[in-house]
Biopython code that builds the backbone (N, CA, C, O; Angstrom):
import numpy as np
from Bio.PDB.StructureBuilder import StructureBuilder

atoms = [
    (1, "UNK", "N", (-45.497, -27.353, -195.481)),
    (1, "UNK", "CA", (-46.887, -26.539, -195.856)),
    (1, "UNK", "C", (-47.645, -25.213, -194.482)),
    (1, "UNK", "O", (-48.141, -25.493, -193.391)),
    (2, "UNK", "N", (-47.528, -24.365, -194.868)),
    (2, "UNK", "CA", (-47.903, -23.022, -193.868)),
    (2, "UNK", "C", (-49.637, -23.164, -192.926)),
    (2, "UNK", "O", (-50.622, -23.815, -193.273)),
    (3, "UNK", "N", (-49.505, -22.538, -192.044)),
    (3, "UNK", "CA", (-50.899, -22.293, -191.724)),
    (3, "UNK", "C", (-51.924, -21.955, -192.572)),
    (3, "UNK", "O", (-53.033, -22.490, -192.583)),
    (4, "UNK", "N", (-51.543, -21.056, -193.290)),
    (4, "UNK", "CA", (-52.503, -20.481, -194.490)),
    (4, "UNK", "C", (-52.736, -21.519, -195.372)),
    (4, "UNK", "O", (-53.906, -21.508, -195.754)),
    (5, "UNK", "N", (-51.872, -22.679, -195.982)),
    (5, "UNK", "CA", (-52.427, -23.667, -196.861)),
    (5, "UNK", "C", (-53.668, -24.824, -196.869)),
    (5, "UNK", "O", (-54.515, -25.345, -197.595)),
    (6, "UNK", "N", (-52.874, -24.818, -194.898)),
    (6, "UNK", "CA", (-53.639, -25.925, -194.168)),
    (6, "UNK", "C", (-55.109, -25.241, -194.420)),
    (6, "UNK", "O", (-55.640, -25.590, -195.474)),
    (7, "UNK", "N", (-55.935, -24.204, -193.502)),
    (7, "UNK", "CA", (-56.707, -23.589, -193.588)),
    (7, "UNK", "C", (-57.453, -24.017, -195.047)),
    (7, "UNK", "O", (-58.515, -24.633, -194.973)),
    (8, "UNK", "N", (-56.940, -23.715, -196.250)),
    (8, "UNK", "CA", (-56.752, -23.472, -197.847)),
    (8, "UNK", "C", (-57.554, -24.794, -198.320)),
    (8, "UNK", "O", (-58.466, -24.983, -199.126)),
    (9, "UNK", "N", (-56.920, -25.496, -197.591)),
    (9, "UNK", "CA", (-57.250, -27.118, -197.969)),
    (9, "UNK", "C", (-58.475, -27.338, -197.217)),
    (9, "UNK", "O", (-59.316, -27.939, -197.885)),
    (10, "UNK", "N", (-58.779, -27.089, -196.231)),
    (10, "UNK", "CA", (-59.581, -27.366, -195.019)),
    (10, "UNK", "C", (-60.811, -27.008, -195.991)),
    (10, "UNK", "O", (-61.595, -27.826, -196.471)),
    (11, "UNK", "N", (-60.820, -25.439, -196.205)),
    (11, "UNK", "CA", (-62.095, -24.787, -197.341)),
    (11, "UNK", "C", (-62.368, -25.939, -198.326)),
    (11, "UNK", "O", (-63.344, -26.689, -198.281)),
    (12, "UNK", "N", (-61.246, -25.972, -199.328)),
    (12, "UNK", "CA", (-61.584, -27.060, -200.341)),
    (12, "UNK", "C", (-62.184, -28.184, -200.060)),
    (12, "UNK", "O", (-63.040, -28.806, -200.688)),
    (13, "UNK", "N", (-61.463, -28.477, -198.678)),
    (13, "UNK", "CA", (-62.508, -30.106, -198.632)),
    (13, "UNK", "C", (-64.071, -30.497, -198.248)),
    (13, "UNK", "O", (-64.763, -31.509, -198.354)),
    (14, "UNK", "N", (-64.335, -28.585, -197.532)),
    (14, "UNK", "CA", (-65.816, -28.076, -197.210)),
    (14, "UNK", "C", (-66.381, -28.053, -198.905)),
    (14, "UNK", "O", (-67.379, -28.695, -199.230)),
    (15, "UNK", "N", (-65.865, -27.512, -199.552)),
    (15, "UNK", "CA", (-66.649, -26.947, -200.688)),
    (15, "UNK", "C", (-66.876, -28.183, -201.727)),
    (15, "UNK", "O", (-67.523, -28.154, -202.774)),
    (16, "UNK", "N", (-66.438, -28.860, -201.371)),
    (16, "UNK", "CA", (-66.301, -30.404, -202.138)),
    (16, "UNK", "C", (-67.292, -31.556, -201.165)),
    (16, "UNK", "O", (-68.078, -32.169, -201.888)),
    (17, "UNK", "N", (-67.404, -32.059, -199.196)),
    (17, "UNK", "CA", (-67.816, -32.614, -199.048)),
    (17, "UNK", "C", (-69.138, -32.013, -199.090)),
    (17, "UNK", "O", (-70.247, -32.363, -199.493)),
    (18, "UNK", "N", (-68.718, -31.155, -198.626)),
    (18, "UNK", "CA", (-70.663, -29.706, -197.901)),
    (18, "UNK", "C", (-71.571, -29.235, -198.894)),
    (18, "UNK", "O", (-72.790, -29.364, -199.009)),
    (19, "UNK", "N", (-70.355, -28.427, -199.868)),
    (19, "UNK", "CA", (-71.104, -27.457, -200.958)),
    (19, "UNK", "C", (-71.101, -28.563, -202.310)),
    (19, "UNK", "O", (-71.150, -28.075, -203.439)),
    (20, "UNK", "N", (-71.066, -29.429, -202.211)),
    (20, "UNK", "CA", (-70.652, -30.241, -203.773)),
    (20, "UNK", "C", (-70.361, -29.605, -204.425)),
    (20, "UNK", "O", (-71.312, -29.363, -205.168)),
    (21, "UNK", "N", (-68.678, -28.537, -204.959)),
    (21, "UNK", "CA", (-68.803, -28.321, -205.881)),
    (21, "UNK", "C", (-66.862, -27.895, -205.556)),
    (21, "UNK", "O", (-66.214, -27.302, -204.693)),
    (22, "UNK", "N", (-66.554, -28.728, -207.012)),
    (22, "UNK", "CA", (-65.029, -28.722, -207.970)),
    (22, "UNK", "C", (-65.175, -26.950, -207.058)),
    (22, "UNK", "O", (-66.188, -26.256, -207.140)),
    (23, "UNK", "N", (-63.457, -26.411, -205.970)),
    (23, "UNK", "CA", (-63.463, -25.368, -206.132)),
    (23, "UNK", "C", (-62.201, -25.151, -206.808)),
    (23, "UNK", "O", (-61.287, -25.974, -206.742)),
    (24, "UNK", "N", (-62.110, -23.866, -207.576)),
    (24, "UNK", "CA", (-61.093, -23.039, -208.294)),
    (24, "UNK", "C", (-60.005, -22.716, -207.299)),
    (24, "UNK", "O", (-59.925, -21.646, -206.695)),
    (25, "UNK", "N", (-59.199, -23.701, -207.184)),
    (25, "UNK", "CA", (-57.741, -23.637, -205.850)),
    (25, "UNK", "C", (-57.394, -21.901, -205.894)),
    (25, "UNK", "O", (-57.321, -21.122, -204.944)),
    (26, "UNK", "N", (-57.211, -21.633, -207.410)),
    (26, "UNK", "CA", (-56.219, -20.236, -207.502)),
    (26, "UNK", "C", (-57.285, -19.447, -206.621)),
    (26, "UNK", "O", (-56.809, -19.026, -205.567)),
    (27, "UNK", "N", (-59.074, -19.066, -206.906)),
    (27, "UNK", "CA", (-59.464, -18.117, -206.466)),
    (27, "UNK", "C", (-59.893, -18.316, -205.094)),
    (27, "UNK", "O", (-60.235, -17.326, -204.447)),
    (28, "UNK", "N", (-59.920, -19.570, -204.521)),
    (28, "UNK", "CA", (-59.917, -19.366, -203.173)),
    (28, "UNK", "C", (-59.041, -19.404, -202.331)),
    (28, "UNK", "O", (-59.278, -19.485, -201.125)),
    (29, "UNK", "N", (-57.691, -19.343, -202.924)),
    (29, "UNK", "CA", (-56.732, -18.884, -202.390)),
    (29, "UNK", "C", (-56.371, -17.609, -202.023)),
    (29, "UNK", "O", (-55.701, -17.220, -201.066)),
    (30, "UNK", "N", (-57.041, -16.868, -203.138)),
    (30, "UNK", "CA", (-57.205, -15.224, -203.300)),
    (30, "UNK", "C", (-58.156, -14.470, -202.755)),
    (30, "UNK", "O", (-58.020, -13.248, -202.708)),
    (31, "UNK", "N", (-59.608, -15.302, -202.111)),
    (31, "UNK", "CA", (-60.509, -15.236, -201.186)),
    (31, "UNK", "C", (-59.696, -15.129, -199.902)),
    (31, "UNK", "O", (-59.628, -14.211, -199.084)),
    (32, "UNK", "N", (-59.015, -16.479, -199.955)),
    (32, "UNK", "CA", (-58.659, -17.019, -198.693)),
    (32, "UNK", "C", (-57.883, -15.850, -197.921)),
    (32, "UNK", "O", (-58.147, -15.613, -196.742)),
    (33, "UNK", "N", (-56.650, -14.931, -198.826)),
    (33, "UNK", "CA", (-55.925, -14.102, -198.457)),
    (33, "UNK", "C", (-56.172, -12.487, -198.438)),
    (33, "UNK", "O", (-55.600, -11.583, -197.828)),
    (34, "UNK", "N", (-57.385, -12.501, -199.463)),
    (34, "UNK", "CA", (-58.456, -11.234, -199.275)),
    (34, "UNK", "C", (-59.439, -10.890, -197.219)),
    (34, "UNK", "O", (-59.654, -9.819, -196.653)),
    (35, "UNK", "N", (-59.729, -12.253, -196.783)),
    (35, "UNK", "CA", (-60.017, -12.188, -195.542)),
    (35, "UNK", "C", (-59.019, -11.577, -194.481)),
    (35, "UNK", "O", (-59.194, -11.051, -193.382)),
    (36, "UNK", "N", (-58.080, -11.810, -195.121)),
    (36, "UNK", "CA", (-56.815, -10.893, -193.657)),
    (36, "UNK", "C", (-56.652, -12.204, -192.382)),
    (36, "UNK", "O", (-56.764, -13.421, -192.524)),
    (37, "UNK", "N", (-56.436, -11.624, -191.495)),
    (37, "UNK", "CA", (-56.265, -12.449, -190.265)),
    (37, "UNK", "C", (-57.496, -13.048, -189.461)),
    (37, "UNK", "O", (-57.424, -13.875, -188.552)),
    (38, "UNK", "N", (-58.935, -12.308, -190.117)),
    (38, "UNK", "CA", (-59.477, -13.311, -189.392)),
    (38, "UNK", "C", (-59.340, -14.716, -189.262)),
    (38, "UNK", "O", (-59.406, -15.331, -188.197)),
    (39, "UNK", "N", (-59.082, -15.365, -190.768)),
    (39, "UNK", "CA", (-58.596, -16.692, -191.441)),
    (39, "UNK", "C", (-58.207, -17.180, -190.052)),
    (39, "UNK", "O", (-59.091, -17.986, -189.761)),
    (40, "UNK", "N", (-57.483, -17.120, -189.212)),
    (40, "UNK", "CA", (-57.007, -17.873, -187.913)),
    (40, "UNK", "C", (-57.476, -17.158, -186.366)),
    (40, "UNK", "O", (-56.784, -17.105, -185.349)),
    (41, "UNK", "N", (-58.713, -16.701, -186.541)),
    (41, "UNK", "CA", (-58.943, -16.315, -185.254)),
    (41, "UNK", "C", (-60.469, -17.298, -185.697)),
    (41, "UNK", "O", (-61.072, -17.521, -186.747)),
    (42, "UNK", "N", (-60.695, -17.812, -183.797)),
    (42, "UNK", "CA", (-61.315, -18.733, -184.002)),
    (42, "UNK", "C", (-62.962, -18.238, -184.252)),
    (42, "UNK", "O", (-63.690, -19.038, -184.840)),
    (43, "UNK", "N", (-63.453, -17.106, -183.866)),
    (43, "UNK", "CA", (-64.592, -16.660, -184.246)),
    (43, "UNK", "C", (-64.994, -15.708, -185.150)),
    (43, "UNK", "O", (-66.182, -15.586, -185.447)),
    (44, "UNK", "N", (-63.905, -14.845, -185.737)),
    (44, "UNK", "CA", (-64.101, -14.489, -186.746)),
    (44, "UNK", "C", (-63.591, -15.301, -188.114)),
    (44, "UNK", "O", (-63.486, -14.496, -189.040)),
    (45, "UNK", "N", (-63.289, -16.483, -188.456)),
    (45, "UNK", "CA", (-63.167, -17.542, -189.564)),
    (45, "UNK", "C", (-64.391, -18.307, -189.681)),
    (45, "UNK", "O", (-64.602, -19.142, -190.560)),
    (46, "UNK", "N", (-65.252, -17.957, -188.677)),
    (46, "UNK", "CA", (-66.842, -18.439, -188.413)),
    (46, "UNK", "C", (-67.643, -17.398, -189.458)),
    (46, "UNK", "O", (-67.337, -16.220, -189.646)),
    (47, "UNK", "N", (-68.655, -18.069, -190.037)),
    (47, "UNK", "CA", (-69.800, -16.795, -190.261)),
    (47, "UNK", "C", (-71.437, -17.328, -189.264)),
    (47, "UNK", "O", (-72.228, -18.243, -189.489)),
    (48, "UNK", "N", (-71.406, -16.276, -188.163)),
    (48, "UNK", "CA", (-72.864, -16.773, -187.798)),
    (48, "UNK", "C", (-73.807, -16.535, -188.062)),
    (48, "UNK", "O", (-74.478, -15.624, -187.576)),
    (49, "UNK", "N", (-74.224, -17.515, -189.163)),
    (49, "UNK", "CA", (-75.771, -17.494, -189.525)),
    (49, "UNK", "C", (-76.872, -17.566, -189.553)),
    (49, "UNK", "O", (-77.574, -17.722, -190.552)),
    (50, "UNK", "N", (-77.235, -17.453, -188.330)),
    (50, "UNK", "CA", (-77.954, -18.009, -187.036)),
    (50, "UNK", "C", (-78.033, -16.388, -187.006)),
    (50, "UNK", "O", (-79.176, -15.932, -186.973)),
    (51, "UNK", "N", (-77.338, -15.791, -187.010)),
    (51, "UNK", "CA", (-77.506, -14.142, -186.513)),
    (51, "UNK", "C", (-77.292, -13.196, -187.451)),
    (51, "UNK", "O", (-76.234, -12.862, -187.986)),
    (52, "UNK", "N", (-78.953, -12.587, -187.679)),
    (52, "UNK", "CA", (-78.991, -11.421, -188.628)),
    (52, "UNK", "C", (-78.279, -10.434, -188.499)),
    (52, "UNK", "O", (-78.681, -9.612, -189.322)),
    (53, "UNK", "N", (-77.452, -10.035, -187.942)),
    (53, "UNK", "CA", (-76.330, -8.815, -187.815)),
    (53, "UNK", "C", (-75.193, -9.269, -188.437)),
    (53, "UNK", "O", (-74.516, -8.477, -189.093)),
    (54, "UNK", "N", (-74.808, -10.686, -188.309)),
    (54, "UNK", "CA", (-73.538, -11.012, -188.678)),
    (54, "UNK", "C", (-73.723, -11.402, -189.917)),
    (54, "UNK", "O", (-72.633, -11.628, -190.443)),
    (55, "UNK", "N", (-74.942, -11.652, -190.887)),
    (55, "UNK", "CA", (-75.699, -11.457, -192.489)),
    (55, "UNK", "C", (-75.439, -10.459, -192.903)),
    (55, "UNK", "O", (-74.735, -10.361, -193.908)),
    (56, "UNK", "N", (-76.009, -9.233, -192.149)),
    (56, "UNK", "CA", (-76.147, -8.179, -192.678)),
    (56, "UNK", "C", (-74.892, -7.359, -193.035)),
    (56, "UNK", "O", (-74.926, -6.395, -193.800)),
    (57, "UNK", "N", (-73.216, -8.050, -192.112)),
    (57, "UNK", "CA", (-72.062, -7.536, -192.020)),
    (57, "UNK", "C", (-71.577, -8.237, -193.394)),
    (57, "UNK", "O", (-71.007, -7.513, -194.210)),
    (58, "UNK", "N", (-71.731, -9.327, -193.637)),
    (58, "UNK", "CA", (-71.487, -10.224, -194.930)),
    (58, "UNK", "C", (-71.829, -9.005, -195.915)),
    (58, "UNK", "O", (-70.991, -8.207, -196.335)),
    (59, "UNK", "N", (-72.945, -8.997, -196.159)),
    (59, "UNK", "CA", (-73.324, -8.128, -196.984)),
    (59, "UNK", "C", (-73.235, -6.569, -196.858)),
    (59, "UNK", "O", (-73.829, -5.995, -197.771)),
    (60, "UNK", "N", (-72.779, -5.948, -196.164)),
    (60, "UNK", "CA", (-72.378, -4.736, -196.250)),
    (60, "UNK", "C", (-70.332, -4.389, -196.620)),
    (60, "UNK", "O", (-69.728, -3.746, -197.478)),
    (61, "UNK", "N", (-69.944, -5.180, -195.506)),
    (61, "UNK", "CA", (-68.842, -5.445, -195.376)),
    (61, "UNK", "C", (-67.446, -6.031, -196.981)),
    (61, "UNK", "O", (-66.383, -5.628, -197.452)),
    (62, "UNK", "N", (-68.464, -7.181, -197.207)),
    (62, "UNK", "CA", (-67.994, -8.323, -198.129)),
    (62, "UNK", "C", (-69.016, -7.698, -199.767)),
    (62, "UNK", "O", (-68.391, -7.129, -200.661)),
    (63, "UNK", "N", (-70.054, -7.854, -199.851)),
    (63, "UNK", "CA", (-71.168, -7.642, -201.314)),
    (63, "UNK", "C", (-70.444, -6.477, -201.647)),
    (63, "UNK", "O", (-69.615, -6.395, -202.553)),
    (64, "UNK", "N", (-70.974, -5.119, -200.482)),
    (64, "UNK", "CA", (-71.042, -4.018, -201.048)),
    (64, "UNK", "C", (-69.681, -3.409, -201.347)),
    (64, "UNK", "O", (-69.490, -2.912, -202.457)),
    (65, "UNK", "N", (-68.379, -3.417, -200.097)),
    (65, "UNK", "CA", (-67.455, -2.808, -199.899)),
    (65, "UNK", "C", (-66.246, -3.211, -201.341)),
    (65, "UNK", "O", (-65.545, -2.719, -202.226)),
    (66, "UNK", "N", (-66.799, -4.746, -200.561)),
    (66, "UNK", "CA", (-65.477, -5.536, -201.810)),
    (66, "UNK", "C", (-65.930, -5.784, -203.180)),
    (66, "UNK", "O", (-65.285, -5.617, -204.215)),
    (67, "UNK", "N", (-67.065, -6.183, -203.047)),
    (67, "UNK", "CA", (-67.453, -6.593, -204.027)),
    (67, "UNK", "C", (-67.704, -5.599, -205.138)),
    (67, "UNK", "O", (-67.231, -5.979, -206.209)),
    (68, "UNK", "N", (-68.215, -4.628, -205.171)),
    (68, "UNK", "CA", (-68.441, -3.333, -205.580)),
    (68, "UNK", "C", (-70.284, -3.590, -205.496)),
    (68, "UNK", "O", (-70.890, -2.618, -205.948)),
    (69, "UNK", "N", (-71.052, -4.559, -205.068)),
    (69, "UNK", "CA", (-72.025, -4.303, -205.512)),
    (69, "UNK", "C", (-73.403, -3.443, -205.241)),
    (69, "UNK", "O", (-73.078, -2.427, -204.627)),
    (70, "UNK", "N", (-74.648, -3.475, -205.444)),
    (70, "UNK", "CA", (-75.201, -2.482, -205.148)),
    (70, "UNK", "C", (-76.362, -2.367, -204.355)),
    (70, "UNK", "O", (-77.276, -2.647, -205.131)),
    (71, "UNK", "N", (-77.002, -2.033, -202.892)),
    (71, "UNK", "CA", (-77.825, -2.617, -201.868)),
    (71, "UNK", "C", (-78.726, -3.029, -202.714)),
    (71, "UNK", "O", (-79.007, -2.405, -203.737)),
    (72, "UNK", "N", (-79.343, -4.279, -202.314)),
    (72, "UNK", "CA", (-80.799, -4.180, -202.587)),
    (72, "UNK", "C", (-81.076, -5.920, -202.248)),
    (72, "UNK", "O", (-80.274, -6.527, -201.538)),
    (73, "UNK", "N", (-82.124, -6.513, -202.762)),
    (73, "UNK", "CA", (-82.731, -7.676, -201.920)),
    (73, "UNK", "C", (-82.175, -8.894, -202.628)),
    (73, "UNK", "O", (-82.324, -10.000, -202.109)),
    (74, "UNK", "N", (-81.673, -8.785, -203.543)),
    (74, "UNK", "CA", (-80.931, -9.958, -204.055)),
    (74, "UNK", "C", (-79.426, -10.740, -203.397)),
    (74, "UNK", "O", (-78.905, -11.852, -203.475)),
    (75, "UNK", "N", (-79.130, -9.452, -202.743)),
    (75, "UNK", "CA", (-77.615, -9.589, -201.525)),
    (75, "UNK", "C", (-77.931, -10.587, -200.483)),
    (75, "UNK", "O", (-77.038, -11.272, -199.984)),
    (76, "UNK", "N", (-79.341, -10.708, -200.090)),
    (76, "UNK", "CA", (-79.571, -11.177, -198.739)),
    (76, "UNK", "C", (-80.066, -12.409, -199.319)),
    (76, "UNK", "O", (-79.778, -13.476, -198.777)),
    (77, "UNK", "N", (-81.121, -12.357, -200.865)),
    (77, "UNK", "CA", (-81.093, -13.992, -200.974)),
    (77, "UNK", "C", (-79.957, -14.774, -201.441)),
    (77, "UNK", "O", (-79.817, -15.941, -201.073)),
    (78, "UNK", "N", (-79.030, -14.131, -202.332)),
    (78, "UNK", "CA", (-77.655, -14.910, -202.427)),
    (78, "UNK", "C", (-77.188, -15.269, -201.255)),
    (78, "UNK", "O", (-76.965, -16.467, -201.077)),
    (79, "UNK", "N", (-76.844, -13.992, -199.825)),
    (79, "UNK", "CA", (-76.140, -15.388, -198.843)),
    (79, "UNK", "C", (-76.811, -15.793, -198.476)),
    (79, "UNK", "O", (-76.132, -16.207, -197.536)),
    (80, "UNK", "N", (-78.229, -16.357, -198.166)),
    (80, "UNK", "CA", (-79.208, -17.006, -197.296)),
    (80, "UNK", "C", (-78.882, -18.630, -198.605)),
    (80, "UNK", "O", (-78.883, -19.789, -198.191)),
    (81, "UNK", "N", (-78.634, -18.238, -200.163)),
    (81, "UNK", "CA", (-78.871, -19.212, -201.239)),
    (81, "UNK", "C", (-77.373, -20.062, -200.317)),
    (81, "UNK", "O", (-77.398, -21.166, -199.773)),
    (82, "UNK", "N", (-76.196, -19.095, -200.411)),
    (82, "UNK", "CA", (-74.967, -19.560, -200.229)),
    (82, "UNK", "C", (-75.160, -20.586, -198.488)),
    (82, "UNK", "O", (-74.455, -21.579, -198.305)),
    (83, "UNK", "N", (-76.087, -20.159, -197.514)),
    (83, "UNK", "CA", (-75.751, -20.612, -196.200)),
    (83, "UNK", "C", (-76.603, -22.196, -196.522)),
    (83, "UNK", "O", (-76.176, -23.242, -196.033)),
    (84, "UNK", "N", (-77.825, -22.148, -197.397)),
    (84, "UNK", "CA", (-78.756, -22.968, -197.967)),
    (84, "UNK", "C", (-77.568, -24.382, -198.323)),
    (84, "UNK", "O", (-77.398, -25.428, -197.698)),
    (85, "UNK", "N", (-76.851, -23.821, -199.668)),
    (85, "UNK", "CA", (-75.777, -24.802, -199.838)),
    (85, "UNK", "C", (-75.138, -24.980, -199.224)),
    (85, "UNK", "O", (-74.659, -26.001, -199.716)),
    (86, "UNK", "N", (-74.479, -24.760, -198.160)),
    (86, "UNK", "CA", (-73.767, -25.033, -197.502)),
    (86, "UNK", "C", (-74.274, -25.802, -196.121)),
    (86, "UNK", "O", (-73.707, -26.712, -195.517)),
    (87, "UNK", "N", (-75.222, -25.299, -195.894)),
    (87, "UNK", "CA", (-76.423, -26.492, -194.846)),
    (87, "UNK", "C", (-76.778, -25.779, -193.764)),
    (87, "UNK", "O", (-75.763, -25.537, -193.112)),
    (88, "UNK", "N", (-77.826, -25.292, -193.224)),
    (88, "UNK", "CA", (-78.119, -24.611, -192.292)),
    (88, "UNK", "C", (-78.034, -25.113, -191.343)),
    (88, "UNK", "O", (-78.330, -24.414, -190.374)),
    (89, "UNK", "N", (-77.630, -26.452, -191.081)),
    (89, "UNK", "CA", (-77.390, -27.193, -189.404)),
    (89, "UNK", "C", (-75.801, -27.723, -189.609)),
    (89, "UNK", "O", (-75.522, -28.652, -188.851)),
    (90, "UNK", "N", (-74.856, -27.347, -190.387)),
    (90, "UNK", "CA", (-72.931, -27.360, -190.389)),
    (90, "UNK", "C", (-73.182, -25.952, -189.700)),
    (90, "UNK", "O", (-73.909, -25.043, -190.099)),
    (91, "UNK", "N", (-72.237, -26.019, -188.341)),
    (91, "UNK", "CA", (-72.128, -25.248, -187.133)),
    (91, "UNK", "C", (-70.910, -24.143, -188.169)),
    (91, "UNK", "O", (-71.082, -22.940, -188.368)),
    (92, "UNK", "N", (-70.140, -24.687, -188.509)),
    (92, "UNK", "CA", (-68.785, -23.885, -188.915)),
    (92, "UNK", "C", (-68.644, -23.902, -190.421)),
    (92, "UNK", "O", (-68.026, -24.502, -191.301)),
    (93, "UNK", "N", (-69.554, -22.912, -190.262)),
    (93, "UNK", "CA", (-69.497, -22.305, -191.913)),
    (93, "UNK", "C", (-68.024, -21.333, -192.020)),
    (93, "UNK", "O", (-68.122, -20.272, -191.404)),
    (94, "UNK", "N", (-66.999, -21.509, -192.557)),
    (94, "UNK", "CA", (-66.013, -20.854, -192.566)),
    (94, "UNK", "C", (-66.443, -19.586, -193.653)),
    (94, "UNK", "O", (-67.210, -19.761, -194.600)),
    (95, "UNK", "N", (-65.818, -18.341, -193.334)),
    (95, "UNK", "CA", (-66.207, -16.698, -193.429)),
    (95, "UNK", "C", (-65.015, -17.019, -195.202)),
    (95, "UNK", "O", (-65.183, -16.287, -196.178)),
    (96, "UNK", "N", (-64.250, -17.855, -195.213)),
    (96, "UNK", "CA", (-63.384, -17.769, -196.570)),
    (96, "UNK", "C", (-64.596, -18.645, -197.578)),
    (96, "UNK", "O", (-64.747, -18.219, -198.722)),
    (97, "UNK", "N", (-65.296, -19.656, -197.200)),
    (97, "UNK", "CA", (-65.626, -20.662, -197.801)),
    (97, "UNK", "C", (-67.264, -19.860, -198.130)),
    (97, "UNK", "O", (-67.947, -20.335, -199.038)),
    (98, "UNK", "N", (-67.582, -19.130, -197.646)),
    (98, "UNK", "CA", (-68.860, -18.093, -197.883)),
    (98, "UNK", "C", (-68.773, -17.350, -198.946)),
    (98, "UNK", "O", (-69.483, -17.192, -199.940)),
    (99, "UNK", "N", (-67.147, -16.641, -198.338)),
    (99, "UNK", "CA", (-67.364, -15.673, -199.672)),
    (99, "UNK", "C", (-66.560, -15.753, -200.867)),
    (99, "UNK", "O", (-66.146, -14.669, -201.277)),
    (100, "UNK", "N", (-66.166, -17.027, -201.679)),
    (100, "UNK", "CA", (-65.545, -18.227, -202.056)),
    (100, "UNK", "C", (-66.914, -18.224, -202.838)),
    (100, "UNK", "O", (-67.010, -17.998, -204.044)),
    (101, "UNK", "N", (-68.084, -18.540, -201.884)),
    (101, "UNK", "CA", (-69.214, -18.689, -202.769)),
    (101, "UNK", "C", (-70.013, -17.829, -203.233)),
    (101, "UNK", "O", (-70.662, -18.117, -204.238)),
    (102, "UNK", "N", (-70.159, -16.546, -202.602)),
    (102, "UNK", "CA", (-70.734, -15.582, -203.047)),
    (102, "UNK", "C", (-70.132, -14.627, -204.039)),
    (102, "UNK", "O", (-70.749, -13.905, -204.822)),
    (103, "UNK", "N", (-68.585, -14.755, -203.856)),
    (103, "UNK", "CA", (-67.650, -14.601, -205.246)),
    (103, "UNK", "C", (-68.266, -15.014, -206.572)),
    (103, "UNK", "O", (-68.546, -14.003, -207.216)),
    (104, "UNK", "N", (-68.554, -16.049, -207.163)),
    (104, "UNK", "CA", (-68.798, -17.657, -207.529)),
    (104, "UNK", "C", (-69.929, -16.491, -208.217)),
    (104, "UNK", "O", (-69.818, -15.840, -209.256)),
    (105, "UNK", "N", (-71.272, -16.522, -206.986)),
    (105, "UNK", "CA", (-72.204, -16.643, -207.242)),
    (105, "UNK", "C", (-72.596, -15.352, -207.878)),
    (105, "UNK", "O", (-73.725, -15.491, -208.350)),
    (106, "UNK", "N", (-72.124, -14.146, -208.085)),
    (106, "UNK", "CA", (-72.385, -12.518, -208.578)),
    (106, "UNK", "C", (-70.825, -12.822, -209.934)),
    (106, "UNK", "O", (-70.747, -11.894, -210.739)),
    (107, "UNK", "N", (-70.130, -13.561, -210.066)),
    (107, "UNK", "CA", (-69.782, -13.443, -211.155)),
    (107, "UNK", "C", (-68.667, -12.504, -211.020)),
    (107, "UNK", "O", (-68.198, -11.929, -212.002)),
    (108, "UNK", "N", (-68.144, -12.299, -209.595)),
    (108, "UNK", "CA", (-66.467, -11.535, -209.372)),
    (108, "UNK", "C", (-65.081, -11.530, -209.541)),
    (108, "UNK", "O", (-64.229, -10.697, -209.230)),
    (109, "UNK", "N", (-64.996, -12.962, -210.269)),
    (109, "UNK", "CA", (-63.926, -13.390, -209.445)),
    (109, "UNK", "C", (-62.786, -12.601, -209.896)),
    (109, "UNK", "O", (-61.835, -12.347, -209.157)),
    (110, "UNK", "N", (-62.906, -12.090, -211.485)),
    (110, "UNK", "CA", (-62.114, -10.805, -212.551)),
    (110, "UNK", "C", (-62.007, -9.683, -210.769)),
    (110, "UNK", "O", (-61.885, -8.487, -211.034)),
    (111, "UNK", "N", (-62.030, -9.874, -209.792)),
    (111, "UNK", "CA", (-61.574, -8.299, -208.741)),
    (111, "UNK", "C", (-60.559, -9.287, -208.147)),
    (111, "UNK", "O", (-59.808, -8.709, -207.360)),
    (112, "UNK", "N", (-60.249, -10.877, -208.307)),
    (112, "UNK", "CA", (-58.997, -11.244, -207.571)),
    (112, "UNK", "C", (-58.008, -11.812, -208.485)),
    (112, "UNK", "O", (-57.327, -12.836, -208.425)),
    (113, "UNK", "N", (-58.130, -10.688, -209.523)),
    (113, "UNK", "CA", (-57.373, -11.491, -210.947)),
    (113, "UNK", "C", (-55.687, -11.671, -209.786)),
    (113, "UNK", "O", (-54.677, -12.206, -210.242)),
]
sb = StructureBuilder()
sb.init_structure("model")
sb.init_model(0)
sb.init_chain("A")
sb.init_seg("    ")
for serial, (resi, resn, name, xyz) in enumerate(atoms, 1):
    if name == "N":
        sb.init_residue(resn, " ", resi, " ")
    sb.init_atom(name, np.array(xyz, "f"), 0.0, 1.0, " ", f" {name:<3s}", serial, name[0])
structure = sb.get_structure()
């Protein structure tokens, strides 16, 4: 099993144990691949949810550019909802898991076909 497969298993475990959801492994794999090399870097693989600038980056680079969503207050509300689901006190919020939940939230799974 390669490094990426190990990370995908870790992300799936977080979705089950910390977020209370059964992951769609095919979608999770595609979202993880979409994150590119950032998943292998300790700093970039995590979303620093306590930093407003980081949340703005998620909004602009992922929700608006990748998912093609128009800017609006619902984007930041969705990000905050995902952070709450993951657990505000959870230190390591993996980027792939956050992106996966946002993809599901906005029903944009078709972008990963």
